[in-house]
N, C-alpha and C positions, 0 to 999 in steps of 0.2 A: 788559548786560541781554544777551540772544540776538540776534545779528545776521544775516542773511542775506545771502546775494552769492553768488556762481558761480567755480568752478573751471575750468581745460581742460587738460584730461588727453589726450594722442593727438587733440589737435583734438575733441575730444565738451567742451562744455561741461554740466558737469554743477553741481547747484544745492549749494550751498554754509552749511550751520548754523554758527554757533562760539558755544560755550558752555563755561562750564566745568565742568558737569556734565551728560552725558548719563545717564539713567536707561531702561536698555532691558525694557519689561515693565512691565503692570499691573496685577498680582496685589499682596495683600496687601503683601506685603515691599516690593517696586517703590514702591507710593504713599505708604508710610509714611515711605519713604527720601523722597521728594518735600515729604513736610508737613515732618517734620524738618528737614529742607535749610534749606525758608523759615522758619521757627521759627526756627534758629539763624542767619539774617540772608543765606542764603546765595540770593537767588534766580535767578539765573543759572545753570537749568540746564531740560532739554529730556527730555521722555519721549517715550519710540518705541514703538511696541506694533502686534503684529500684527492685535491683534483686541480693541479695549476690552472691557471683560465675557468675556473667552474665558481659557482658562488653565484652570488647578488649582483656585487660591481660589475663584471664582466659580463654580465647577461641579463639587464635589465635595464629598463631606460623607457622612454616616450616619446612624445611627437619632437620634443626639445627639451632634452633629459635637463634640470634647473641645478645651479651650484649657487647657494648663497653666500652672499659674502656683504661688507661696507660698502657704503659707496664709494667709486674708486673715479667717476668722471661725473662731468654736468655741472648744475648749479645748485643743487639741494643740498641742504647741509647736512651733515650724519657725524656721529660720533661712538666710539664703542660704546658707553654707557647709553645714549638710546638706542640703538642695537639691540646692550642684553636687556634695558626696559622690554622691547618689543617681542624679543625670545620668551623674555617671562611672563610676558599680558596673555600666551596662551594659556595659563594655567599651569600648578603643580608641577614648575620649574624650580631649582632653586635657583636664587639669585646670583648666588657667588659662581655655580656653575655658568650661566649664562653672561655673566662678564666674561670669565676668561673667555669663553665663546665667540665673543665679541671682541674680545682687546688682540687675542692672535687671527683674526679674520684673515686681512692680509697680509700676515706672514704667512700663513697658508697655502692663501691663493697664487700670491706671488711665486712661493716654492714649488708648485705644480705649474706656473708660466715658465719657470727657468727650465723646467726638466720636459715642456712643449707641448706641453695640452693648448691646444691650440684654441682656446677662448680671444675672442672677436676683441681687436681695439681699433680704435681710430688712429688718425694720421700727428698725433701728439702725444700718444701716447696713454690714452684714456679708454679706461676698459667700461663702457656705457653696461647701464640694469634695465632691467625690466619689473613691472608687478607681478608679483605670484601670488598663490593662494596664501589671505593672510601675514602679506604685507603691504605696509602703508607706505616705504620709502622708493621702491625700485631698486634690490637691493639687487639682486637675481641676472643670473647669465648662462650660459649656455655655450659651449661644445656642438651643439646638434645633438639627435637622438640616444647616440653611446656615448654622454659626458661622461657618464662614470665609466666606462669598458677606456675610454682613451685616457683617465688617470689612470687605470690598473695595468695600461699597456705602456706608460713612464714609467710607472714607478717599479712596472717590473726591468725596463730597460737598465734602471742606475741599480736594480739588485745583482744584476748578471754584469755590471761591469765593476762596482763594487765587489765584485766576487764572495757573496753571502751565501754559505753552504742553504741549500733546501732540500729535504725529503719531500718529491712526488709520491702520491699513492700511497700517503698514509694517515691514518684515522685515530684522533686522538680519545681512546675509548673510556680515560681516565684520567682527574687528577690526583697526583701526590700530594699530602698535605703533613707536616708534622707537629702533631698533637703531645710534644713530650712538654712541650716546654708552656706558660699559660699565656702566652700569647700565639694563635694556631696562624704558621707559615708555609707558603705554598714550599713542596722539593722537589715537582719537576708532573714527568705523565708518561702514561703508556698509554701508547703506540702501536700499530698494527698494519704492519705492513699488509694492504690490501688486493696486490697483484701476487705474494708468492709466500705462502707458511711457511716460515723457518725453526719455529721454535714449540717443538710437541704438537706442529698440526695448525700452531695458532697464527703465526708469524707477528708473536708479541716481541715487542723493543722497549727499553725505559730511558727517559731522558732524565740527567739529575739535573735540576735546575736551581737557580735563587730565584729569578723571577719567570714568571708566565705571561705572556701579555695574550690576550684572548682575543682576536679580531674573526669571528665564525659567522659571522649574521646573527637574523631572528631564526627561530624557528619553526618556516615557512612552511615548511611540511607536517606541521599541527591540524594543517585543514585540508577540507575536501576541493576546495575551490580558492587557488592558489595564484597569483602571479610569479611568485618565486620559480627559481629553477626548480625542479620537477625532485630532486632526493638533497633540498636547502633543508637539511635536519636543524642545520647551525650545532652549538656545540653549550649553548646555556645550561644544561641537563647537568652536567659535567660540576659545573659549580655548584649548581644547587645541591648536588651528591656530599657535596662535601662543608656545607656549611656559610655558602656565599649568600649575600641578602639579596634578594630581589627588589625592585620599588615600580612601580607605577605599572602593573601589571595587567590592568586593567584598558589600560589603554593601547591601541591598534591601529594601525588605519584597513580600510576597508573601498575600494571603489571599482571603477568597469576595466574589464580587460577581457582581451582578445584568450582563449584557451584553448584553438590547436597551434600556436604559436601562442606562446605567453609573452603578452604584450600591454602596458598600460595603452588607453584610449583616452588618454586625453589632450587636455591643450585642443591643437588646429584639430586634433579628429570629430571633435563634440563642435568646435566653432566653425566647420562648415553644413554646420545642419543636416547629419546624417539622417536618415529615416531607417527609425526601432521598427522590426518586426517579429513576428514569433509564427513556427511553424509546428508540426507536431514531429514528434521521433523520424518521420521518413523522411522530413523537406517540404509535408504537404500543410494542406489549410491555412495559408498565408492571411498575417491580418497585422496590422499595425495599431494595436494593441495600445500605445499611451494615449490615443484618440479618445477612450470610455474619460480618462481622467481628469482631463483639459478642457474649458470651457469656451477656448477660440485656439483658430492657428499658430496668432501671435503671441500668443502667452505660451506654448507648448516649443514653438521655434526657438523665441528667447530661452525657456527653460533648458533645451538642450544646448545651446550658446553656451550658456551658462555653467552647464558643467563639463566646458573645459579647462579655467580657471578655476570652477569651484568641485574640482574634482573628485576628492577624496568622498565618500559619503559623510553627511554631516550631519547630525538630529537637527539643528536650530538652522536647516536648509528646507525643512519638508512640508512645512507651513505655507499657505496662500501658494500654492503651485509653483515652489523650489525647487532647483536643481537637484536635490537628492530624493524628490518623491518618484524620480527617473529608478533609481537604486532599489527601491522598493517595490515598482511595480516589474520591475525586472527579475527582481526576485521568484515575487509572487508568481510570475508565467513560468519560471523554471520549476520551482519548491512546488507550486502551492499545485499547479498545474500541469506540471511535468510535461510543459512543453521547452522547445530552444528556441533561443531568440537571438538574434542577429541587425548590424550596422550593413544598410544596403548603402553604397555611394553612387549608383548609378541611376538615382530616381531622387527627386526633392520627397519629402514628407506630403503625404496626400490626406486630407482632412474628410471626405468627402463632402456630403450634404450638409453638417450639420459644423464643421469646424472651417473647409471653404479650402483651396487651393494654397500650399508655400509663394508668397516672393518673398524677395530681399525688405519690400515695405512694410511688410506685417511686421518684421522683428524688433525691439525697443529702438531707440536712438542709438544707445551703447553699442547695439549688436551691429548695425547701418553702420555708425562708423568705424566700424574696425574693418569690417568686411571691406567697405570703401576704400578705406585708407590702404588696404593691402591690392587694392587692385581684385579683389577677390568676387568677382561677379557672376561668377560662370553658370551656367543652366543647370546644372547639377552637382550635388557635391562632390563631386571627384574632380570637377574641372573648379571647382574651387580651392579642393584641397591641392593642386595641381600649382595655382597661382600662389598659394599662402606657402606651402612648406613641401617641396618635389622630392624632399629624404624623407619624409616621414610614410611617401606611395614606395620608394625605391627599399625603404626598410620590409615591408611585409612581401615585396617583390622576389625579394632575397630567400625568402622563406617562401616562397612558391604559392605566394596568396597576391592573387590579380586584383587592387580593390576597384579596378574597374570596371571589373565582370561579378568576381565575387563576394558573396557577402560574408560578411567575417561574424563568427560566432564570439559569444559574449557571455561574462555572467559577473557577479561581484563578488570580488576574489579579495584575499587576503594581500598586502601590499607591504604592509610596514610595520614592526612596532617601536610604538614611542617608549614602551618602557623594556624595562631590563634588570640589569643586574648592578647594582650602586655601588658607585665611587665617588672618590674625594674627588679636592680639587686640582689631584695629579691624576687623576683618574685609575687608584688604587683601589679595589675592595675591600671589606672588612677584613679577611684574610689577607696578611703581609706577604708583597710577592705578587698577587693578582693581578692585573690590570686590564679588566675587561675595556674595548676601545670599539667603536665603528656602533651597528645597529643594535647591537649585547649590550651595551651600556645604557642604562637606562635613563639617559637624560634629559628627555624631550619631553617631558608631562603630556598635557590631554593636545593641544592645538600646538602645530609647530610652520614656520616658513615653508611652502615647497622646497623644496633644493638643501635646508639647513642640515640635515642629517649628514648628507658630504660635506661641510665644513666641520661637524663637529667631530665625526672620522678621522679628517686629517686633525684637527686643534687636540683630539688624545690624544693620537699616535705622537705627536708632537711632547706634549706634555708628560706622557707616560716616559716615554725617551731621555729627557731630561732629564728625572726623578732617576732612572735607573742608574742612569750616565751618573750622574753625581753623586748619588744615597746609595744605592743597590748592586756597589759596585764586585761584592766577592766574590772569592772561588766559589763552584758547587763542592758540597759534602763529600765528595767521594763513594766506593763503592760500600764499602763497610758500614760509614753512616748513613749510607740511605735505607740499607739492609735494614738495620736496628729498627728506624723510624718507619717504615713501611712495607715491608713483608708481609706482613696481614692484608695489605691492601691490595700487591701486586699478585696473592696468592685468592683472592677470594673474586679478583676481574680472572684469573686463569679458569678458577672451578666453575664461573658463568659459564664460558667455552667449552669447559671437558662437560657441562651437563646437556649443551645445546647443541652441542655435533652428532649427527649420525643418531644409532639406535632406531627404534618404531616410534612413530609418530604418533602413538594412540594415546588420545589426554592430552595433549602439547599442543601448542598453536604454531604457525607458519609466522614469519617477519611480515607478508603482506596480510594477514586474517587481522592481525595485531594495528596496523598501521592503519588500514580501513576504520577499524575501530575508533581510534583515538581522531582521525580525522572526521568522520561521521560526528562525533560528540563535539567537536569543536566547532565545526562548519556550522550545530545545530544550534548548541546552546553558548557559544562563547564566541560568536562574529559580531555581526553589526546588529542582530534583532537577538536581544536576551528576552527570557521570559523567566520569572524569576523565581516559578517552580520548577520547571526543566533545569534549572542550572542547579538546585540544591541538589536534585536527584542527580544528576552529572556529577556533583562533589563526591558523592559517595560511592558511584559507577566508575571513576577515576582511580580513589584508590582504593577501590577492589581490583583492581585490573594493575595498575604497580607492586601489589604485595604476592601476586602468583607469576608474574613475568621469569622473574630468574629460577622457577623453577621447571615454569612449563612452556618456555620460548625455544622452540624446535629450528635447527638451521639445517639439518640435514646434509649439508657438505660444509668443509672450511670457506670457501666463497660466500654463503649466506652470513658469517660468524656479521660481518660488519653491520649489516641490517638488526639483528639482535640486539648487538649493542646502540646503535642509533635511536630503537625503539626503548629502550631501560631508559633512555635521557627524554625521548620525547616523552614517555608515562609519567615519569616526575613534573618535565614540564609542565603539560597539561593539565594537572592534578594541584600543582600551585595558582596557574593561571586562573581556572576555575574559583580555588580557593580564596582567591585575590575578588574574582569578580561577588561571588556572595557574600563575602565581607561587606563590598563597596555598596551594594544594595543593600544590608542590613545594616548599616550605619544613614540609613538612608535617602542613598544616591538615588537619582535619576538619570533619567536619557540626557548624554552630552558626548561631547568630541564626534567618532564616528560609529557610535555605535547608540543603538533607540532599546532604553527597557521597556520592555511593555508592565502597561499601568492599568488597568480597568476602569479607576476614576480618571484617566487623563481626558484629551482630546483626540477624537480623530484625527488620521494624516491624513485622509481627503474623502471626500463624500466616494470614489471609486472601491476603496478599502476598507468603509463603514466603521464597523465596532473591534475589525480585527488587527490594529497595532496601536488601539491607543495611549497615547503617552506621555509625559510630564517631561520639564529640565527643570534643571536645579536651577531652586531659587537663591537670589543672592544671599552672600552671607554663608550658603549651605557647607558644612562641617567637612564635606568631601574637594570641598574647591579649595579650601587653604591647608589641606592635609596631605600627605603624600604615606601609604600603607607602605611600610616596607616587611618584609613575610621571609623567612624562610623557616627548612628543617633540621632537627638535630636528627642524630646519628642512629633515631631510632624512627624517623619519620613524625616524629612530633612537629603538628606549624606554631611558628611562634609569628605574632602578629607587634606592628607597632604601628601606630599611626604618630607621625610627625610633621610640625609645623613647615610648612614651606619656608626657607630661609629667605629673606630680603637681599637685595643686591647690597653688597657692603658698599661703606664710603669708604672710598680709599684716601688717602692722604698721598696726593700727591710731588708735593714737593719737593725738589729734584734734588738738593743736595740730601733731605732724611733716604729716600731712595738708595743717591747712589752709596752712602754709608752703609745700608745695611746689604747692597749689593758687594760692596770691595769686604765686607764681612764675613761676608757666606752666609746671611741669613737670611736669604729671599725663598730659596727652595728647601721647604719645610714639612 
């Protein structure tokens, strides 16, 4: 079991925690890994988290947050292989990973059910599904707008019941790696107590670990407009610092979200057809700006309705008055014209003399059928929302926003990272003993069915825990061996803190100033609109920032130190994301997924936007569509790039006797 002692580096005595497995994070994936490890008999573990109950899993959702699973009710046939095909069909997802996510889907789902997550079932025990975005089979389910929070709550109860140790208010500021062998292997982490400094004024402690499970989510704080919790920085930069390989960093999702209270406005928030209005900065000069871009009220209202289930921005859904044209118009209104944009549920859209008034009958038949089937024929968007999904109203009311009377300010926000760190079939990175799970693992590719990320996080936790429990059960190195392997890394981390804290600010930059620069650059160049010339310039600016931070970061006081380390990670992360985007464009990559690459020779997004955002989509057979960019840096921050062919779904010999023999001979987990 975990042991506590001390180690001394440069005369500073540091608390030392020695454990087989360190789990960084306390979201749904991280907590699942802890529970699974304990179930598999590996109780020698420690959870370290910056904020118990913080992060995306506990603080994100939508009108009816989706969990994607294999079909477990109804007449529609399904199979793990079919689910794997549908997952991989989104592009740039390795087939063997898709098969793992599909094969374990039922196992992961029923684990949550057994822990008490209230997914709805019928009288016969069936768990029915519905269709979500990029889903051909109706595999989606939901426990309401707070599905992932309910998952966190259930898993946290189990963690406490199993008495798994956890350190709250501790930030991982560096991962330690043993480079003395030819094969680089994880050695633990440096953590910081964010509540009370206790080592040289910095609050550092060291964890000596055989395995590190990284479950800290995506780098949401990299963007100015983000639906992530405000300080959700993730920790992918920690892995990049020690040479972990990233993949698919070009692929993130962006979608409409409210910004006073950060929440995705997908699903029924759009299907009830609210009014879109913009105002000046003071809330005056109201106008329904979408009217200028659509030919009639039926086309406009149907695009708003479809925005519900076609919620993330999608380059393929801009043409012909598609639902993603709305995202571009919202962005233009806010960024180009400096206006504020709101959803108004108190009144129906008004097309004026040109488009005419809104009516249910003006909608496309699919939209009419949905609203009539839900009995949602009320006279206002609020009335319809109350009929379709009253929980969606309660959610905002609980945060001081009354949708019956208050307009909801929105923006196009970063919502999810589909790319992340490379992992193998057991979710182990190229560094032995480092297991990225959840959003920080870049398994998803370009498109993914809504809710597939929640399944992927639970499956990744299961597979990482199974591998650790069966193959990586050894004891940690011990203080002396760890000091011999990692003293220089620990020293460099403490040096950053010493330089940052106190002294004069002259010539140095504050945490807030640096964060603002990173966010501005990513929202301008690495979000849903990407202009090649701006991306190229941004790459150089990003690396220039990385080069100056260790010397010029200024904390003022020790409580500001966590922000210094977070900025170091985000700076490296945004540089690699921008490098990946630039290389994708250099390989001939065009618009796809949740981003539009501006192409002066392409076709216009609409008559309303003119030549502002001409674009092209990738042609069939494009190199970038059947290859994945793997990217990393060495210790000198030299970038390494490798385009690898997408692996197909493997043929699996399912002959029972053969599988049984391999299982008995312990040859399955390898």
